[in-house]
N, CA, C and O of each residue as an XYZ file, in Angstrom:
632
protein
N       7.744      8.543     -9.139
C       8.303      7.562    -10.018
C       9.486      8.155    -10.776
O      10.454      7.443    -11.042
N       9.436      9.402    -11.120
C      10.505     10.022    -11.894
C      11.847      9.925    -11.169
O      12.874      9.680    -11.801
N      11.845     10.113     -9.851
C      13.093     10.036     -9.083
C      13.693      8.637     -9.138
O      14.912      8.497     -9.229
N      12.859      7.598     -9.084
C      13.358      6.228     -9.110
C      13.915      5.850    -10.478
O      14.820      5.021    -10.573
N      13.381      6.453    -11.536
C      13.773      6.078    -12.893
C      14.746      7.046    -13.549
O      15.249      6.773    -14.639
N      15.016      8.165    -12.904
C      15.877      9.204    -13.495
C      17.213      8.623    -13.933
O      17.891      7.933    -13.171
N      17.579      8.918    -15.182
C      18.845      8.450    -15.727
C      18.835      7.026    -16.235
O      19.802      6.596    -16.864
N      17.773      6.279    -15.985
C      17.707      4.885    -16.409
C      16.865      4.703    -17.666
O      16.984      3.691    -18.357
N      16.012      5.687    -17.963
C      15.194      5.618    -19.174
C      15.205      6.989    -19.847
O      15.516      7.999    -19.215
N      14.866      7.011    -21.120
C      14.947      8.264    -21.876
C      13.834      9.253    -21.541
O      14.094     10.452    -21.440
N      12.606      8.779    -21.367
C      11.514      9.688    -21.058
C      10.398      8.942    -20.344
O      10.331      7.713    -20.362
N       9.518      9.726    -19.712
C       8.366      9.191    -18.981
C       7.114      9.845    -19.543
O       7.060     11.067    -19.683
N       6.123      9.051    -19.860
C       4.817      9.580    -20.243
C       3.973      9.548    -18.970
O       3.663      8.479    -18.446
N       3.611     10.711    -18.490
C       2.878     10.819    -17.235
C       1.414     11.088    -17.516
O       1.056     12.157    -18.011
N       0.565     10.120    -17.202
C      -0.870     10.256    -17.404
C      -1.570     10.818    -16.180
O      -2.800     10.847    -16.130
N      -0.803     11.264    -15.192
C      -1.394     11.804    -13.971
C      -1.739     10.699    -12.988
O      -1.473      9.525    -13.247
N      -2.325     11.070    -11.868
C      -2.669     10.067    -10.850
C      -3.691      9.063    -11.380
O      -4.613      9.419    -12.114
N      -3.507      7.807    -10.993
C      -4.491      6.804    -11.420
C      -5.665      6.790    -10.438
O      -5.536      7.215     -9.290
N      -6.776      6.309    -10.897
C      -8.012      6.349    -10.104
C      -7.920      5.513     -8.834
O      -8.478      5.891     -7.804
N      -7.221      4.383     -8.896
C      -7.196      3.488     -7.741
C      -5.958      3.653     -6.881
O      -5.993      3.341     -5.691
N      -4.865      4.134     -7.454
C      -3.666      4.403     -6.683
C      -2.775      3.210     -6.444
O      -1.567      3.377     -6.279
N      -3.318      2.026     -6.421
C      -2.511      0.824     -6.211
C      -2.631     -0.087     -7.419
O      -3.535      0.056     -8.242
N      -1.712     -1.015     -7.505
C      -1.665     -1.922     -8.649
C      -2.886     -2.825     -8.704
O      -3.643     -2.963     -7.743
N      -3.039     -3.429     -9.868
C      -4.199     -4.272    -10.138
C      -4.238     -5.528     -9.273
O      -3.225     -5.965     -8.727
N      -5.410     -6.078     -9.169
C      -5.603     -7.371     -8.539
C      -5.119     -8.436     -9.521
O      -5.422     -8.370    -10.712
N      -4.374     -9.407     -9.024
C      -3.942    -10.520     -9.877
C      -4.615    -11.776     -9.358
O      -4.519    -12.109     -8.177
N      -5.305    -12.477    -10.272
C      -6.076    -13.652     -9.907
C      -5.648    -14.829    -10.769
O      -5.509    -14.699    -11.985
N      -5.443    -15.968    -10.142
C      -5.186    -17.224    -10.841
C      -6.504    -17.985    -10.857
O      -7.115    -18.208     -9.812
N      -6.937    -18.380    -12.048
C      -8.184    -19.144    -12.165
C      -7.835    -20.557    -12.603
O      -7.257    -20.766    -13.670
N      -8.192    -21.517    -11.772
C      -7.956    -22.937    -12.046
C      -9.157    -23.737    -11.570
O      -9.675    -23.505    -10.477
N      -9.595    -24.673    -12.390
C     -10.681    -25.585    -12.005
C     -11.889    -24.863    -11.423
O     -12.421    -25.267    -10.389
N     -12.314    -23.804    -12.082
C     -13.479    -23.029    -11.675
C     -13.369    -22.417    -10.281
O     -14.381    -22.186     -9.620
N     -12.144    -22.155     -9.836
C     -11.892    -21.464     -8.577
C     -10.916    -20.326     -8.835
O     -10.118    -20.385     -9.771
N     -10.981    -19.295     -8.008
C     -10.073    -18.159     -8.127
C      -9.168    -18.103     -6.902
O      -9.615    -18.308     -5.774
N      -7.894    -17.824     -7.140
C      -6.927    -17.608     -6.071
C      -6.342    -16.216     -6.279
O      -5.811    -15.916     -7.348
N      -6.438    -15.381     -5.276
C      -5.884    -14.035     -5.389
C      -4.389    -14.110     -5.111
O      -3.964    -14.525     -4.032
N      -3.597    -13.702     -6.103
C      -2.146    -13.693     -5.959
C      -1.651    -12.345     -5.454
O      -0.643    -12.272     -4.752
N      -2.361    -11.280     -5.812
C      -2.053     -9.945     -5.302
C      -3.376     -9.197     -5.182
O      -4.130     -9.089     -6.149
N      -3.648     -8.686     -3.994
C      -4.884     -7.923     -3.772
C      -4.765     -6.549     -4.420
O      -3.687     -5.956     -4.456
N      -5.883     -6.058     -4.929
C      -5.907     -4.754     -5.581
C      -7.311     -4.186     -5.559
O      -8.125     -4.566     -4.717
N      -7.602     -3.275     -6.482
C      -8.898     -2.595     -6.489
C     -10.106     -3.518     -6.676
O     -11.196     -3.206     -6.196
N      -9.932     -4.631     -7.357
C     -11.044     -5.590     -7.461
C     -10.934     -6.489     -6.238
O     -10.010     -7.297     -6.141
N     -11.854     -6.355     -5.320
C     -11.773     -7.011     -4.018
C     -12.164     -8.483     -4.075
O     -12.796     -8.944     -5.025
N     -11.769     -9.202     -3.032
C     -12.135    -10.616     -2.905
C     -13.656    -10.780     -2.914
O     -14.177    -11.732     -3.495
N     -14.352     -9.865     -2.279
C     -15.815     -9.944     -2.233
C     -16.404     -9.856     -3.644
O     -17.357    -10.561     -3.976
N     -15.832     -8.997     -4.451
C     -16.327     -8.837     -5.834
C     -16.017    -10.080     -6.667
O     -16.867    -10.543     -7.428
N     -14.816    -10.620     -6.530
C     -14.438    -11.830     -7.276
C     -15.319    -12.999     -6.869
O     -15.717    -13.802     -7.713
N     -15.627    -13.099     -5.580
C     -16.445    -14.204     -5.077
C     -17.862    -14.184     -5.644
O     -18.565    -15.192     -5.566
N     -18.291    -13.066     -6.209
C     -19.603    -13.018     -6.864
C     -19.617    -13.865     -8.138
O     -20.680    -14.262     -8.615
N     -18.432    -14.138     -8.682
C     -18.335    -14.860     -9.948
C     -17.731    -16.250     -9.818
O     -18.130    -17.163    -10.541
N     -16.784    -16.427     -8.914
C     -16.103    -17.705     -8.736
C     -15.818    -17.942     -7.258
O     -15.563    -16.994     -6.516
N     -15.860    -19.195     -6.828
C     -15.473    -19.464     -5.448
C     -13.986    -19.149     -5.253
O     -13.168    -19.398     -6.140
N     -13.652    -18.605     -4.096
C     -12.255    -18.262     -3.799
C     -11.564    -19.410     -3.094
O     -12.159    -20.120     -2.283
N     -10.311    -19.572     -3.418
C      -9.463    -20.583     -2.799
C      -8.296    -19.847     -2.149
O      -7.772    -18.882     -2.706
N      -7.894    -20.308     -0.969
C      -6.729    -19.722     -0.306
C      -5.493    -20.012     -1.143
O      -5.417    -21.033     -1.827
N      -4.520    -19.098     -1.081
C      -3.274    -19.324     -1.796
C      -2.605    -20.565     -1.231
O      -2.328    -20.641     -0.034
N      -2.346    -21.542     -2.102
C      -1.756    -22.801     -1.645
C      -0.365    -23.030     -2.204
O       0.374    -23.879     -1.704
N      -0.006    -22.293     -3.220
C       1.300    -22.511     -3.831
C       2.096    -21.221     -3.831
O       1.563    -20.149     -3.544
N       3.352    -21.330     -4.151
C       4.230    -20.174     -4.239
C       4.268    -19.673     -5.679
O       5.341    -19.566     -6.274
N       3.113    -19.372     -6.233
C       3.034    -18.877     -7.587
C       3.620    -17.478     -7.627
O       3.314    -16.645     -6.774
N       4.457    -17.222     -8.612
C       5.096    -15.916     -8.737
C       4.135    -14.926     -9.387
O       3.491    -15.229    -10.391
N       4.054    -13.741     -8.797
C       3.226    -12.662     -9.348
C       3.961    -11.353     -9.102
O       4.713    -11.247     -8.133
N       3.761    -10.355     -9.956
C       4.393     -9.060     -9.715
C       4.062     -8.535     -8.322
O       2.917     -8.611     -7.875
N       5.067     -8.007     -7.648
C       4.858     -7.483     -6.299
C       4.796     -8.569     -5.252
O       4.383     -8.307     -4.123
N       5.200     -9.800     -5.595
C       5.068    -10.927     -4.683
C       6.212    -11.115     -3.707
O       6.148    -12.003     -2.857
N       7.253    -10.311     -3.803
C       8.368    -10.438     -2.861
C       7.907    -10.020     -1.472
O       6.950     -9.261     -1.324
N       8.603    -10.527     -0.454
C       8.228    -10.185      0.917
C       8.379     -8.685      1.169
O       7.513     -8.067      1.787
N       9.468     -8.109      0.696
C       9.691     -6.672      0.838
C       9.524     -6.029     -0.526
O      10.220     -6.374     -1.481
N       8.607     -5.103     -0.603
C       8.312     -4.447     -1.874
C       7.659     -3.108     -1.554
O       7.070     -2.951     -0.484
N       7.754     -2.165     -2.442
C       7.156     -0.847     -2.236
C       7.747     -0.148     -1.009
O       7.091      0.715     -0.425
N       8.967     -0.502     -0.609
C       9.513     -0.028      0.657
C      10.187      1.333      0.542
O      11.011      1.549     -0.347
N       9.837      2.252      1.441
C      10.564      3.520      1.501
C      11.949      3.283      2.106
O      12.187      2.247      2.728
N      12.845      4.223      1.928
C      14.180      4.118      2.540
C      14.073      4.254      4.057
O      14.824      3.614      4.793
N      13.160      5.072      4.516
C      12.939      5.284      5.946
C      12.229      4.057      6.520
O      11.248      3.592      5.940
N      12.713      3.518      7.662
C      12.032      2.359      8.252
C      10.553      2.659      8.511
O      10.197      3.748      8.960
N       9.712      1.686      8.223
C       8.271      1.834      8.399
C       7.784      0.792      9.392
O       8.120     -0.387      9.282
N       6.999      1.229     10.354
C       6.397      0.347     11.358
C       4.887      0.497     11.274
O       4.378      1.597     11.061
N       4.183     -0.590     11.440
C       2.720     -0.552     11.389
C       2.164     -0.684     12.796
O       2.506     -1.614     13.526
N       1.305      0.254     13.168
C       0.596      0.158     14.444
C       1.407      0.549     15.659
O       0.958      0.326     16.783
N       2.588      1.125     15.478
C       3.408      1.584     16.598
C       3.200      3.084     16.723
O       3.552      3.840     15.817
N       2.637      3.513     17.828
C       2.356      4.937     17.967
C       3.042      5.503     19.188
O       2.503      5.479     20.295
N       4.225      6.007     18.973
C       4.937      6.727     20.017
C       5.168      8.117     19.471
O       5.975      8.312     18.562
N       4.455      9.085     20.031
C       4.612     10.469     19.577
C       6.093     10.815     19.596
O       6.794     10.557     20.574
N       6.548     11.392     18.523
C       7.958     11.715     18.440
C       8.183     12.834     17.450
O       7.558     12.889     16.391
N       9.083     13.721     17.814
C       9.427     14.804     16.898
C      10.287     14.285     15.754
O      10.571     15.021     14.810
N      10.705     13.020     15.831
C      11.526     12.425     14.776
C      10.752     11.391     13.956
O      11.329     10.740     13.084
N       9.459     11.234     14.223
C       8.660     10.228     13.524
C       7.614     10.889     12.638
O       7.070     11.945     12.960
N       7.355     10.240     11.525
C       6.261     10.641     10.655
C       5.116      9.665     10.830
O       5.337      8.494     11.139
N       3.913     10.128     10.639
C       2.739      9.268     10.798
C       1.960      9.193      9.496
O       1.611     10.216      8.906
N       1.694      7.981      9.058
C       0.770      7.733      7.957
C      -0.562      7.430      8.642
O      -0.774      6.325      9.143
N      -1.448      8.411      8.660
C      -2.626      8.363      9.524
C      -3.881      7.875      8.825
O      -4.115      8.152      7.649
N      -4.673      7.145      9.579
C      -6.017      6.742      9.162
C      -7.021      7.496     10.025
O      -7.803      8.290      9.503
N      -7.015      7.261     11.346
C      -7.937      7.963     12.254
C      -7.220      8.901     13.216
O      -7.833      9.837     13.730
N      -5.969      8.674     13.464
C      -5.174      9.464     14.418
C      -5.099     10.922     13.961
O      -5.070     11.202     12.762
N      -5.070     11.840     14.914
C      -5.021     13.272     14.589
C      -3.666     13.705     14.041
O      -3.561     14.715     13.344
N      -2.625     12.929     14.363
C      -1.283     13.286     13.931
C      -0.560     14.186     14.901
O       0.603     14.531     14.694
N      -1.251     14.570     15.963
C      -0.641     15.448     16.951
C       0.552     14.750     17.604
O       0.472     13.580     17.978
N       1.652     15.479     17.734
C       2.833     14.937     18.400
C       3.854     14.333     17.448
O       4.906     13.872     17.892
N       3.571     14.324     16.165
C       4.492     13.761     15.178
C       5.158     14.885     14.391
O       4.596     15.968     14.225
N       6.362     14.605     13.912
C       7.099     15.600     13.135
C       6.373     15.926     11.838
O       6.375     17.070     11.384
N       5.761     14.927     11.256
C       5.049     15.095      9.981
C       3.928     14.063      9.935
O       4.112     12.924     10.364
N       2.783     14.454      9.423
C       1.652     13.543      9.281
C       1.110     13.635      7.865
O       0.935     14.722      7.314
N       0.852     12.479      7.294
C       0.169     12.375      6.006
C      -1.090     11.568      6.247
O      -1.030     10.477      6.814
N      -2.229     12.093      5.823
C      -3.507     11.416      6.018
C      -3.867     10.633      4.766
O      -3.856     11.173      3.660
N      -4.186      9.353      4.948
C      -4.620      8.543      3.812
C      -5.969      9.020      3.311
O      -6.175      9.143      2.103
N      -6.889      9.290      4.222
C      -8.206      9.799      3.859
C      -8.849     10.397      5.105
O      -9.143      9.681      6.062
N      -9.060     11.682      5.093
C      -9.705     12.322      6.251
C     -11.161     11.881      6.401
O     -11.725     11.960      7.492
N     -11.770     11.417      5.308
C     -13.155     10.950      5.369
C     -13.239      9.439      5.586
O     -14.327      8.867      5.520
N     -12.096      8.785      5.846
C     -12.013      7.342      6.090
C     -12.571      6.533      4.920
O     -13.277      5.544      5.115
N     -12.249      6.963      3.717
C     -12.677      6.305      2.489
C     -11.515      5.446      1.975
O     -10.450      5.973      1.654
N     -11.718      4.136      1.899
C     -10.640      3.238      1.495
C     -10.182      3.472      0.055
O      -9.002      3.294     -0.247
N     -11.083      3.863     -0.829
C     -10.665      4.162     -2.216
C      -9.733      5.374     -2.244
O      -8.711      5.374     -2.930
N     -10.104      6.400     -1.488
C      -9.255      7.580     -1.409
C      -7.912      7.227     -0.764
O      -6.867      7.709     -1.199
N      -7.944      6.386      0.272
C      -6.713      5.967      0.943
C      -5.789      5.225     -0.023
O      -4.582      5.466     -0.031
N      -6.343      4.334     -0.828
C      -5.534      3.599     -1.809
C      -4.928      4.552     -2.827
O      -3.766      4.407     -3.206
N      -5.708      5.520     -3.265
C      -5.223      6.493     -4.256
C      -4.123      7.381     -3.678
O      -3.267      7.859     -4.422
N      -4.131      7.610     -2.369
C      -3.150      8.484     -1.723
C      -1.935      7.751     -1.160
O      -0.945      8.388     -0.800
N      -1.995      6.436     -1.081
C      -0.990      5.653     -0.360
C       0.442      5.947     -0.785
O       1.251      6.365      0.042
N       0.769      5.742     -2.045
C       2.168      5.858     -2.468
C       2.695      7.284     -2.390
O       3.840      7.491     -1.987
N       1.897      8.259     -2.762
C       2.344      9.651     -2.694
C       2.586     10.053     -1.237
O       3.557     10.749     -0.941
N       1.714      9.620     -0.331
C       1.882      9.949      1.088
C       3.145      9.291      1.648
O       3.903      9.919      2.388
N       3.366      8.026      1.293
C       4.592      7.351      1.734
C       5.829      8.067      1.202
O       6.807      8.245      1.929
N       5.788      8.472     -0.049
C       6.940      9.155     -0.654
C       7.215     10.482      0.067
O       8.368     10.802      0.356
N       6.168     11.247      0.353
C       6.367     12.527      1.047
C       6.964     12.311      2.432
O       7.852     13.056      2.847
N       6.484     11.298      3.150
C       7.049     11.002      4.467
C       8.503     10.552      4.341
O       9.352     10.956      5.136
N       8.786      9.726      3.355
C      10.141      9.219      3.143
C      11.104     10.360      2.847
O      12.252     10.332      3.289
N      10.656     11.346      2.118
C      11.515     12.468      1.723
C      11.547     13.587      2.762
O      12.286     14.557      2.593
N      10.764     13.472      3.828
C      10.648     14.561      4.806
C      11.781     14.616      5.822
O      11.916     15.603      6.544
N      12.595     13.569      5.887
C      13.704     13.563      6.836
C      13.383     12.960      8.189
O      14.213     13.019      9.095
N      12.191     12.376      8.354
C      11.871     11.723      9.621
C      12.734     10.467      9.768
O      13.215      9.916      8.778
N      12.924     10.022     11.014
C      13.752      8.842     11.271
C      12.987      7.544     11.106
O      13.576      6.510     10.793
N      11.685      7.588     11.312
C      10.839      6.403     11.191
C       9.459      6.846     10.723
O       9.002      7.940     11.053
N       8.803      5.989      9.957
C       7.418      6.225      9.553
C       6.562      5.237     10.318
O       6.802      4.031     10.266
N       5.573      5.737     11.022
C       4.634      4.882     11.744
C       3.313      4.911     10.988
O       2.712      5.972     10.817
N       2.864      3.746     10.539
C       1.634      3.664      9.753
C       0.501      3.111     10.599
O       0.628      2.065     11.235
N      -0.598      3.829     10.592
C      -1.793      3.373     11.295
C      -2.525      2.380     10.384
O      -2.783      2.695      9.222
N      -2.863      1.189     10.889
C      -3.560      0.224     10.033
C      -4.941      0.732      9.622
O      -5.585      1.489     10.347
N      -5.370      0.300      8.454
C      -6.730      0.574      7.980
C      -7.544     -0.698      8.176
O      -6.959     -1.770      8.328
N      -8.860     -0.618      8.177
C      -9.681     -1.829      8.326
C      -9.401     -2.803      7.175
O      -9.363     -2.401      6.012
N      -9.208     -4.067      7.503
C      -8.906     -5.073      6.479
C     -10.177     -5.681      5.909
O     -10.426     -6.882      6.012
N     -10.971     -4.805      5.304
C     -12.155     -5.226      4.572
C     -12.088     -4.575      3.204
O     -11.549     -3.477      3.068
N     -12.622     -5.230      2.198
C     -12.636     -4.663      0.858
C     -11.254     -4.238      0.419
O     -10.310     -5.026      0.485
N     -11.123     -3.006     -0.027
C      -9.863     -2.469     -0.523
C      -8.815     -2.323      0.581
O      -7.623     -2.214      0.293
N      -9.251     -2.321      1.833
C      -8.318     -2.247      2.957
C      -7.360     -3.432      2.999
O      -6.241     -3.297      3.495
N      -7.775     -4.587      2.490
C      -6.899     -5.761      2.429
C      -5.693     -5.448      1.545
O      -4.558     -5.752      1.911
N      -5.937     -4.843      0.386
C      -4.852     -4.497     -0.537
C      -3.940     -3.427      0.058
O      -2.722     -3.500     -0.101
N      -4.508     -2.441      0.735
C      -3.709     -1.380      1.345
C      -2.792     -1.973      2.412
O      -1.602     -1.663      2.452
N      -3.345     -2.823      3.274
C      -2.532     -3.431      4.325
C      -1.466     -4.363      3.744
O      -0.367     -4.458      4.289
N      -1.781     -5.045      2.650
C      -0.782     -5.886      1.981
C       0.403     -5.024      1.550
O       1.554     -5.411      1.753
N       0.133     -3.858      0.957
C       1.204     -2.951      0.519
C       1.989     -2.415      1.708
O       3.215     -2.317      1.646
N       1.294     -2.066      2.799
C       1.986     -1.550      3.976
C       2.888     -2.607      4.607
O       4.000     -2.294      5.032
N       2.427     -3.850      4.672
C       3.266     -4.919      5.245
C       4.520     -5.137      4.408
O       5.603     -5.355      4.950
N       4.374     -5.079      3.098
C       5.537     -5.229      2.216
C       6.482     -4.039      2.372
O       7.700     -4.206      2.330
N       5.932     -2.851      2.551
C       6.766     -1.660      2.740
C       7.505     -1.708      4.071
O       8.594     -1.148      4.194
N       6.931     -2.367      5.063
C       7.547     -2.468      6.391
C       8.582     -3.582      6.469
O       9.455     -3.542      7.335
N       8.506     -4.572      5.587
C       9.438     -5.710      5.614
C      10.827     -5.237      5.218
O      10.988     -4.436      4.297
N      11.805     -5.735      5.915
C      13.197     -5.360      5.627
C      13.960     -6.616      5.233
O      14.445     -7.358      6.087
N      14.058     -6.843      3.929
C      14.840     -7.991      3.422
C      15.647     -7.567      2.254
O      16.374     -8.378      1.679
């Protein structure tokens, strides 16, 4: 974050890494129903324990709601695996063999750990000089929905 804000603000108070790694869940509550506007650490399954969920039906504005967001400067592709000495891999299960650089979201396949590591791993790959970042998808259950939402936004080029 310091690199993105350098010269634009006077100082940064750094509280260290956050427990979840990704931004909060944003929920719109209307007529005793919940609509998730941005997926985060509080999962749809957890929200559904308290309120029925409704699919997003409107273009309600929420932080992080742009099509392209959280994007590294290096092009990012999801699910494209062509071993290359010029490609970096954001790995979930892949060994990383054959890539110029590999960052593992979680070697134990823990979605909480993957969420906590996501942005730092993307930043390291972006700064490593690779020509493309290839991201391996994570399972889209629980917190994996939020991780994949962030990866899709990082891959969008608008």
